[in-house]
DOKESE-266170 format. One record per residue: residue number from 1; x, y, z of N, C-alpha, C in turn. Coordinates in steps of 0.05 Angstrom, whole numbers, always signed. Example, Ala and Ser with C-alpha at 12.3 -4.5 7.8 and 13.67 -1.06 7.14 Angstrom:
2
<pos = 1&n.east = +264&n.north = -114&n.up = +156&ca.east = +246&ca.north = -90&ca.up = +156&c.east = +264&c.north = -66&c.up = +156> .
<pos = 2&n.east = +257&n.north = -45&n.up = +142&ca.east = +273&ca.north = -21&ca.up = +143&c.east = +258&c.north = +1&c.up = +157> .
This chain:
86
<pos = 1&n.east = +1962&n.north = +2365&n.up = +1231&ca.east = +1952&ca.north = +2363&ca.up = +1258&c.east = +1974&c.north = +2352&c.up = +1276> .
<pos = 2&n.east = +1978&n.north = +2364&n.up = +1298&ca.east = +1998&ca.north = +2356&ca.up = +1317&c.east = +1987&c.north = +2336&c.up = +1337> .
<pos = 3&n.east = +2000&n.north = +2313&n.up = +1340&ca.east = +1991&ca.north = +2292&ca.up = +1359&c.east = +2004&c.north = +2296&c.up = +1386> .
<pos = 4&n.east = +1987&n.north = +2295&n.up = +1406&ca.east = +1998&ca.north = +2297&ca.up = +1434&c.east = +2002&c.north = +2268&c.up = +1444> .
<pos = 5&n.east = +2023&n.north = +2265&n.up = +1459&ca.east = +2030&ca.north = +2239&ca.up = +1471&c.east = +2011&c.north = +2234&c.up = +1495> .
<pos = 6&n.east = +2002&n.north = +2210&n.up = +1497&ca.east = +1985&ca.north = +2203&ca.up = +1520&c.east = +2003&c.north = +2200&c.up = +1544> .
<pos = 7&n.east = +1991&n.north = +2207&n.up = +1567&ca.east = +2006&ca.north = +2205&ca.up = +1592&c.east = +1989&c.north = +2190&c.up = +1612> .
<pos = 8&n.east = +2002&n.north = +2175&n.up = +1629&ca.east = +1988&ca.north = +2160&ca.up = +1650&c.east = +2000&c.north = +2166&c.up = +1677> .
<pos = 9&n.east = +1984&n.north = +2167&n.up = +1697&ca.east = +1994&ca.north = +2168&ca.up = +1725&c.east = +1988&c.north = +2141&c.up = +1737> .
<pos = 10&n.east = +2010&n.north = +2129&n.up = +1747&ca.east = +2008&ca.north = +2103&ca.up = +1760&c.east = +2015&c.north = +2108&c.up = +1789> .
<pos = 11&n.east = +1997&n.north = +2102&n.up = +1807&ca.east = +2002&ca.north = +2106&ca.up = +1835&c.east = +1995&c.north = +2082&c.up = +1851> .
<pos = 12&n.east = +2012&n.north = +2075&n.up = +1870&ca.east = +2008&ca.north = +2052&ca.up = +1888&c.east = +2004&c.north = +2064&c.up = +1915> .
<pos = 13&n.east = +1979&n.north = +2065&n.up = +1923&ca.east = +1971&ca.north = +2078&ca.up = +1948&c.east = +1984&c.north = +2063&c.up = +1972> .
<pos = 14&n.east = +2000&n.north = +2077&n.up = +1987&ca.east = +2013&ca.north = +2066&ca.up = +2011&c.east = +2040&c.north = +2052&c.up = +2006> .
<pos = 15&n.east = +2048&n.north = +2050&n.up = +1981&ca.east = +2074&ca.north = +2036&ca.up = +1975&c.east = +2096&c.north = +2057&c.up = +1978> .
<pos = 16&n.east = +2114&n.north = +2052&n.up = +1998&ca.east = +2136&ca.north = +2070&ca.up = +2002&c.east = +2158&c.north = +2065&c.up = +1981> .
<pos = 17&n.east = +2171&n.north = +2086&n.up = +1972&ca.east = +2192&ca.north = +2083&ca.up = +1951&c.east = +2215&c.north = +2064&c.up = +1960> .
<pos = 18&n.east = +2221&n.north = +2063&n.up = +1986&ca.east = +2243&ca.north = +2046&ca.up = +1995&c.east = +2236&c.north = +2016&c.up = +1993> .
<pos = 19&n.east = +2211&n.north = +2009&n.up = +1987&ca.east = +2204&ca.north = +1981&ca.up = +1984&c.east = +2206&c.north = +1972&c.up = +1955> .
<pos = 20&n.east = +2214&n.north = +1989&n.up = +1937&ca.east = +2218&ca.north = +1982&ca.up = +1909&c.east = +2248&c.north = +1977&c.up = +1904> .
<pos = 21&n.east = +2254&n.north = +1953&n.up = +1896&ca.east = +2282&ca.north = +1946&ca.up = +1890&c.east = +2283&c.north = +1925&c.up = +1869> .
<pos = 22&n.east = +2306&n.north = +1922&n.up = +1855&ca.east = +2307&ca.north = +1901&ca.up = +1834&c.east = +2303&c.north = +1873&c.up = +1845> .
<pos = 23&n.east = +2311&n.north = +1869&n.up = +1870&ca.east = +2308&ca.north = +1842&ca.up = +1882&c.east = +2279&c.north = +1836&c.up = +1890> .
<pos = 24&n.east = +2266&n.north = +1856&n.up = +1903&ca.east = +2239&ca.north = +1851&ca.up = +1913&c.east = +2217&c.north = +1855&c.up = +1891> .
<pos = 25&n.east = +2220&n.north = +1876&n.up = +1875&ca.east = +2199&ca.north = +1883&ca.up = +1856&c.east = +2212&c.north = +1891&c.up = +1829> .
<pos = 26&n.east = +2223&n.north = +1871&n.up = +1814&ca.east = +2238&ca.north = +1878&ca.up = +1790&c.east = +2221&c.north = +1893&c.up = +1769> .
<pos = 27&n.east = +2196&n.north = +1885&n.up = +1766&ca.east = +2179&ca.north = +1899&ca.up = +1745&c.east = +2172&c.north = +1927&c.up = +1753> .
<pos = 28&n.east = +2167&n.north = +1932&n.up = +1779&ca.east = +2161&ca.north = +1959&ca.up = +1788&c.east = +2187&c.north = +1976&c.up = +1786> .
<pos = 29&n.east = +2209&n.north = +1964&n.up = +1792&ca.east = +2235&ca.north = +1978&ca.up = +1791&c.east = +2240&c.north = +1987&c.up = +1762> .
<pos = 30&n.east = +2235&n.north = +1969&n.up = +1743&ca.east = +2238&ca.north = +1976&ca.up = +1715&c.east = +2219&c.north = +1998&c.up = +1706> .
<pos = 31&n.east = +2193&n.north = +1996&n.up = +1715&ca.east = +2174&ca.north = +2017&ca.up = +1709&c.east = +2182&c.north = +2044&c.up = +1720> .
<pos = 32&n.east = +2193&n.north = +2043&n.up = +1745&ca.east = +2202&ca.north = +2067&ca.up = +1758&c.east = +2225&c.north = +2080&c.up = +1742> .
<pos = 33&n.east = +2243&n.north = +2064&n.up = +1731&ca.east = +2266&ca.north = +2075&ca.up = +1717&c.east = +2258&c.north = +2087&c.up = +1690> .
<pos = 34&n.east = +2234&n.north = +2080&n.up = +1679&ca.east = +2225&ca.north = +2090&ca.up = +1654&c.east = +2209&c.north = +2116&c.up = +1656> .
<pos = 35&n.east = +2202&n.north = +2124&n.up = +1681&ca.east = +2185&ca.north = +2147&ca.up = +1684&c.east = +2195&c.north = +2167&c.up = +1704> .
<pos = 36&n.east = +2177&n.north = +2181&n.up = +1716&ca.east = +2183&ca.north = +2201&ca.up = +1736&c.east = +2173&c.north = +2192&c.up = +1762> .
<pos = 37&n.east = +2188&n.north = +2194&n.up = +1783&ca.east = +2179&ca.north = +2186&ca.up = +1810&c.east = +2178&c.north = +2210&c.up = +1828> .
<pos = 38&n.east = +2161&n.north = +2209&n.up = +1847&ca.east = +2157&ca.north = +2231&ca.up = +1866&c.east = +2171&c.north = +2223&c.up = +1892> .
<pos = 39&n.east = +2198&n.north = +2222&n.up = +1892&ca.east = +2213&ca.north = +2212&ca.up = +1915&c.east = +2211&c.north = +2231&c.up = +1939> .
<pos = 40&n.east = +2205&n.north = +2256&n.up = +1935&ca.east = +2202&ca.north = +2274&ca.up = +1958&c.east = +2174&c.north = +2282&c.up = +1963> .
<pos = 41&n.east = +2155&n.north = +2268&n.up = +1950&ca.east = +2127&ca.north = +2274&ca.up = +1954&c.east = +2117&c.north = +2267&c.up = +1982> .
<pos = 42&n.east = +2101&n.north = +2284&n.up = +1993&ca.east = +2089&ca.north = +2279&ca.up = +2020&c.east = +2059&c.north = +2283&c.up = +2017> .
<pos = 43&n.east = +2044&n.north = +2269&n.up = +2033&ca.east = +2015&ca.north = +2271&ca.up = +2032&c.east = +2005&c.north = +2296&c.up = +2045> .
<pos = 44&n.east = +1979&n.north = +2300&n.up = +2042&ca.east = +1965&ca.north = +2323&ca.up = +2055&c.east = +1949&c.north = +2313&c.up = +2078> .
<pos = 45&n.east = +1936&n.north = +2331&n.up = +2092&ca.east = +1918&ca.north = +2323&ca.up = +2114&c.east = +1889&c.north = +2327&c.up = +2105> .
<pos = 46&n.east = +1872&n.north = +2308&n.up = +2109&ca.east = +1876&ca.north = +2282&ca.up = +2120&c.east = +1889&c.north = +2264&c.up = +2099> .
<pos = 47&n.east = +1906&n.north = +2246&n.up = +2108&ca.east = +1921&ca.north = +2229&ca.up = +2090&c.east = +1905&c.north = +2204&c.up = +2082> .
<pos = 48&n.east = +1884&n.north = +2209&n.up = +2067&ca.east = +1867&ca.north = +2188&ca.up = +2057&c.east = +1866&c.north = +2190&c.up = +2026> .
<pos = 49&n.east = +1862&n.north = +2167&n.up = +2014&ca.east = +1862&ca.north = +2166&ca.up = +1984&c.east = +1843&c.north = +2187&c.up = +1972> .
<pos = 50&n.east = +1819&n.north = +2188&n.up = +1982&ca.east = +1799&ca.north = +2206&ca.up = +1969&c.east = +1807&c.north = +2235&c.up = +1970> .
<pos = 51&n.east = +1823&n.north = +2243&n.up = +1989&ca.east = +1832&ca.north = +2271&ca.up = +1990&c.east = +1860&c.north = +2275&c.up = +1979> .
<pos = 52&n.east = +1877&n.north = +2255&n.up = +1981&ca.east = +1905&ca.north = +2257&ca.up = +1972&c.east = +1907&c.north = +2257&c.up = +1941> .
<pos = 53&n.east = +1892&n.north = +2240&n.up = +1928&ca.east = +1895&ca.north = +2238&ca.up = +1899&c.east = +1886&c.north = +2264&c.up = +1884> .
<pos = 54&n.east = +1864&n.north = +2276&n.up = +1892&ca.east = +1857&ca.north = +2302&ca.up = +1879&c.east = +1878&c.north = +2323&c.up = +1884> .
<pos = 55&n.east = +1891&n.north = +2322&n.up = +1908&ca.east = +1913&ca.north = +2341&ca.up = +1913&c.east = +1937&c.north = +2335&c.up = +1895> .
<pos = 56&n.east = +1942&n.north = +2310&n.up = +1890&ca.east = +1964&ca.north = +2302&ca.up = +1872&c.east = +1960&c.north = +2313&c.up = +1844> .
<pos = 57&n.east = +1936&n.north = +2310&n.up = +1833&ca.east = +1932&ca.north = +2317&ca.up = +1805&c.east = +1925&c.north = +2347&c.up = +1802> .
<pos = 58&n.east = +1916&n.north = +2360&n.up = +1823&ca.east = +1909&ca.north = +2389&ca.up = +1820&c.east = +1931&c.north = +2407&c.up = +1832> .
<pos = 59&n.east = +1947&n.north = +2396&n.up = +1850&ca.east = +1967&ca.north = +2413&ca.up = +1863&c.east = +1956&c.north = +2431&c.up = +1884> .
<pos = 60&n.east = +1931&n.north = +2425&n.up = +1894&ca.east = +1918&ca.north = +2441&ca.up = +1914&c.east = +1913&c.north = +2425&c.up = +1939> .
<pos = 61&n.east = +1904&n.north = +2439&n.up = +1960&ca.east = +1897&ca.north = +2425&ca.up = +1985&c.east = +1868&c.north = +2419&c.up = +1986> .
<pos = 62&n.east = +1859&n.north = +2405&n.up = +2006&ca.east = +1831&ca.north = +2397&ca.up = +2009&c.east = +1813&c.north = +2421&c.up = +2012> .
<pos = 63&n.east = +1823&n.north = +2443&n.up = +2023&ca.east = +1806&ca.north = +2467&ca.up = +2025&c.east = +1800&c.north = +2479&c.up = +1998> .
<pos = 64&n.east = +1816&n.north = +2472&n.up = +1978&ca.east = +1811&ca.north = +2482&ca.up = +1951&c.east = +1794&c.north = +2463&c.up = +1934> .
<pos = 65&n.east = +1800&n.north = +2437&n.up = +1934&ca.east = +1785&ca.north = +2419&ca.up = +1917&c.east = +1761&c.north = +2406&c.up = +1931> .
<pos = 66&n.east = +1760&n.north = +2408&n.up = +1958&ca.east = +1736&ca.north = +2400&ca.up = +1972&c.east = +1732&c.north = +2370&c.up = +1978> .
<pos = 67&n.east = +1751&n.north = +2353&n.up = +1970&ca.east = +1749&ca.north = +2325&ca.up = +1976&c.east = +1762&c.north = +2319&c.up = +2003> .
<pos = 68&n.east = +1746&n.north = +2315&n.up = +2023&ca.east = +1756&ca.north = +2311&ca.up = +2050&c.east = +1745&c.north = +2285&c.up = +2061> .
<pos = 69&n.east = +1762&n.north = +2266&n.up = +2069&ca.east = +1754&ca.north = +2241&ca.up = +2082&c.east = +1740&c.north = +2222&c.up = +2063> .
<pos = 70&n.east = +1734&n.north = +2199&n.up = +2074&ca.east = +1719&ca.north = +2179&ca.up = +2059&c.east = +1703&c.north = +2162&c.up = +2078> .
<pos = 71&n.east = +1679&n.north = +2156&n.up = +2070&ca.east = +1662&ca.north = +2140&ca.up = +2088&c.east = +1671&c.north = +2111&c.up = +2090> .
<pos = 72&n.east = +1668&n.north = +2099&n.up = +2113&ca.east = +1675&ca.north = +2071&ca.up = +2118&c.east = +1651&c.north = +2057&c.up = +2129> .
<pos = 73&n.east = +1645&n.north = +2034&n.up = +2118&ca.east = +1622&ca.north = +2018&ca.up = +2127&c.east = +1633&c.north = +1995&c.up = +2144> .
<pos = 74&n.east = +1624&n.north = +1993&n.up = +2168&ca.east = +1633&ca.north = +1971&ca.up = +2186&c.east = +1608&c.north = +1956&c.up = +2195> .
<pos = 75&n.east = +1606&n.north = +1931&n.up = +2188&ca.east = +1582&ca.north = +1916&ca.up = +2196&c.east = +1580&c.north = +1912&c.up = +2226> .
<pos = 76&n.east = +1556&n.north = +1916&n.up = +2236&ca.east = +1551&ca.north = +1911&ca.up = +2265&c.east = +1527&c.north = +1892&c.up = +2266> .
<pos = 77&n.east = +1533&n.north = +1866&n.up = +2267&ca.east = +1511&ca.north = +1847&ca.up = +2266&c.east = +1498&c.north = +1848&c.up = +2239> .
<pos = 78&n.east = +1471&n.north = +1851&n.up = +2239&ca.east = +1456&ca.north = +1853&ca.up = +2214&c.east = +1455&c.north = +1882&c.up = +2204> .
<pos = 79&n.east = +1461&n.north = +1901&n.up = +2221&ca.east = +1460&ca.north = +1929&ca.up = +2213&c.east = +1488&c.north = +1938&c.up = +2204> .
<pos = 80&n.east = +1489&n.north = +1961&n.up = +2192&ca.east = +1515&ca.north = +1973&ca.up = +2184&c.east = +1515&c.north = +2001&c.up = +2195> .
<pos = 81&n.east = +1538&n.north = +2009&n.up = +2206&ca.east = +1542&ca.north = +2036&ca.up = +2215&c.east = +1561&c.north = +2050&c.up = +2196> .
<pos = 82&n.east = +1554&n.north = +2074&n.up = +2189&ca.east = +1572&ca.north = +2089&ca.up = +2171&c.east = +1586&c.north = +2111&c.up = +2187> .
<pos = 83&n.east = +1612&n.north = +2112&n.up = +2182&ca.east = +1629&ca.north = +2131&ca.up = +2196&c.east = +1642&c.north = +2149&c.up = +2175> .
<pos = 84&n.east = +1645&n.north = +2174&n.up = +2182&ca.east = +1659&ca.north = +2193&ca.up = +2164&c.east = +1683&c.north = +2203&c.up = +2180> .
<pos = 85&n.east = +1707&n.north = +2200&n.up = +2168&ca.east = +1732&ca.north = +2208&ca.up = +2181&c.east = +1740&c.north = +2236&c.up = +2170> .
<pos = 86&n.east = +1746&n.north = +2253&n.up = +2188&ca.east = +1756&ca.north = +2280&ca.up = +2180&c.east = +1780&c.north = +2286&c.up = +2195> .
């Protein structure tokens, strides 16, 4: 039986690659040197976590995978209003 190696995707939402350095983030810098980085990666529209991560793992756009926007709850006194961003 052939064993497949486990793989992990580690993503830091909103962390720009230029903010990782041996002086500022030595552990992240070491982790980066041991793996693959997406230095030329750009986000899709809308640039929200709920839509960007499925695009990252599927290689498709929001029109293909269907994850568009994310609801945000903002308290207004005792009530809450729900907004959907698109």
